[in-house]
Each structure stands twice: as structure tokens, then as C-alpha cells.
C-alpha positions, 0 to 999 in steps of 0.5 A: 520489480526494480525501478529506473531513476527516470521514473523519479522524473515522470509526472506522478512524481514530479506532482507529489514531490516537486522535483525537476532534473537538475544534471546528469540526465543521461543517467536517467535509464540506471535502474534503482536497486535499493529503495531507501534513502540517505541524508549523508550529513557527517559522512561528507567530511571523510566517514565514508563506511557509512555511505550506503552507495546503492542508495539515493542521496538527499542533500539538504541545507547542512549537506549544501551549506558544508560543500559551499564553505569549503575551500578548494582543496578541501571541495575537491577531495569532498567531491572526490568522495561522492565521485568514488562512492559511485551514488545512483543520484543526488536531490537537493532540497529547499530549492537550494542550488547545487553547488557548481561542483556537484552539477559538474560531477553529475554531468560527468558521471551521468548521476542524476541531480534533482532540485525540489522545494520541498524541505528535507523532512516532507520530501524524505517523507513523500519520497520513502512513501512512493517508493515503497509503493513501487517496490511493495510486494504485489499479487493478484487475486480472483475476488471483489474487494468492497468498502463496507463502513470503512472495512475493506473486505475481499469477497472470494469464491468460485466462479458463478457462485455470485461475488458480484452479485453481493457486491452489487447489493452492498452498493445498493446499500450505500457502500463502495467498490473497489475492484471486481474480478481482478484484485491487485493486492500489495503488501505495504510495511510491515503488514498492511494489504492494499487491493485495488483494480487494474486501470482497465477494468476500473469501477466496472462490474460484471453482472451474469445475465446483464453484462459489464456496467459502470458503477461509477456511471450508475450510482455516482463517484461515491459508490466507488474508490480507488484503493482500500486497506484490506481487513477482512476475507469472505469466501461464498461457498455452495450450501451442503448438508453435510458442510463444515460451517461454523457455528459459534465463532470461537476459532478464527479461521485466517487466510494468509495474502503475501504472508499476511494473515487476514481474519477468514469467513467461509459464508455458505448461499442458499436461496433465500439467503441474504449474503449481503447482509450477513456480509454487511454484519460481518462488517459491523462485526470486525468493527466491534473487534477493533474496538476490543468488544468480541460478542463469542468471546461474551457469550462464551465469559457469560455462558461459563458464568451461568454453568459455574453457577448452576453447578453451585447450587447442585 
């Protein structure tokens, strides 16, 4: 989704990047079409072939210092180059005072000119994160997202299969709810997925027969979190005698979300089966795999070794 430059003057951006609008307020409704940014540096000397006109330009001490040492003719020429480039916005860092010629250009072209007290490196890092968040690929999935031992688990399944009840059991054990029913998933560069709840249903959970409950009010602030990196997908399915369920775990299945493949488990449920315990063990097993230990592969290697040993005795 394209972003209007007005978002940089919003409360979130101002708090994160210490931005303030200096000139060119009339251009705040411009649409930013490129999430990347540029620090022009030597491009101000006339190397326009390297200047990306659709990117926000960040002016630090080098750029501002260069403009201030130019004589009037060279300054007019350099400002003319910036004028011709049709840059969406300029941000001056380090709390530096923008040169008068740049202020005049911003006002005349309705090109937002911002200032920030942050250093260029810190500001660029924060602006990049802000734009990545805004332009991230996004989808909404039906399920429950929980944080179990630091592993973000998306619990999926048909309506009424027991997703929320499973998550509630995990919360009672001390784990954390991220989102119930509707999970907003965003893909971050390059191949990571984050899940969160919408503001409307944040911290709430629907339990059939009980209704809507507020997890934050009942269990406290430690039982919830705003967003979580997603590591594993667990689908709850009703037990069927002829169902095809993984028995040994040799073949790790994957679940594709926004082009990112996550490990995927199908867990059959039946009366008396502790689904929350199985999901917790799945999280612990995932941690072992991340650390380089795969119990299934270890068992397979041990089994092959025993078979080879027995074969040698024959």
C-alpha cells in the first residue's frame, strides 16, 4: 500500500524518528512510491545519473556543509539540479539548520522538508524499519497465534475444532496470546513473517459457551504480546481412523504464507488427548531443531547403526 508523506508527520513517526516539518507542508499529501531512501553525497556535484528521483533524500552534515560553502552561482546550479529531480521529500539530520535556498525550494515546489535531531545513521535505520513495516506484504488468516517458549505458533483448523481452547490451556501454563480468530500476518524482508491482532480484537479471545474474554484483564500483562515472529504452523484436525497422520516425522511438511514456507504439523484431536501438551512439545522440539538437534534424525541414525550391526553378525 502506497504511503502519503503526511504519515511522516504522524505521531508514530515523530516519536520514532524525532521528525518535524520545516517547510513544504503543502506537499504532505504526495504519495511515496518507493520505500527505499538515499543519501545523495557527491551526487549534489552534478552526478544526476545516480540520483533516484522517487526516493526520500537524507541530508546529513556532509550535504548541508557542502551547500553552505558554495558561492551563489554554484549554489544556484546545485539547487537547480535538486529542483529538476522532482524529489518527493528531503530530511535534514543532526538538528542542522537547512540552508535558506533549500527552504525556499521546498516552499516553492511544495516539497516536504523535515528535520530531525538524530544522526544520519540512526535516522536511516529507523526510517528504513518504518517504511519496511508500512510496505510489508500482508494477509489475514483464521487461527490463533501464541508465543510458546519464544516460538511463534499459528494454530489453525476448522471452526469449532478447539483452537482457542488449546491456546487458553497454553496461556494457563504461562505462555502468551498474540491474536485470536483473525491473525494479521506481515512479511518482512527477506523471508520472515510477523503476526499480530487487529486493534479491535487485541487481547480478546472467544470461548464457545463462555463468550468473549479479555486475556489481559484476567491473566495480566505477561499473558499477551503485541506481535510475534512466526516459526511454526500447527493445524488441528478431527481424528479419523483412516486418516493419514505423521508417525515418525522423517518428512517435514511446509506451509506457505506470503511466499514464506514454515514448518507445518497436522495434529489429530480426540476426546482425552491433551492438545496443549502436544503443541508445547512441538515448540520444545522446534527449539532443538533450531539449535541443530533433530531427534528424528538421531533416532534414524541410531536405528541404521543397529541394523548395520545386526547385519554384520549374520
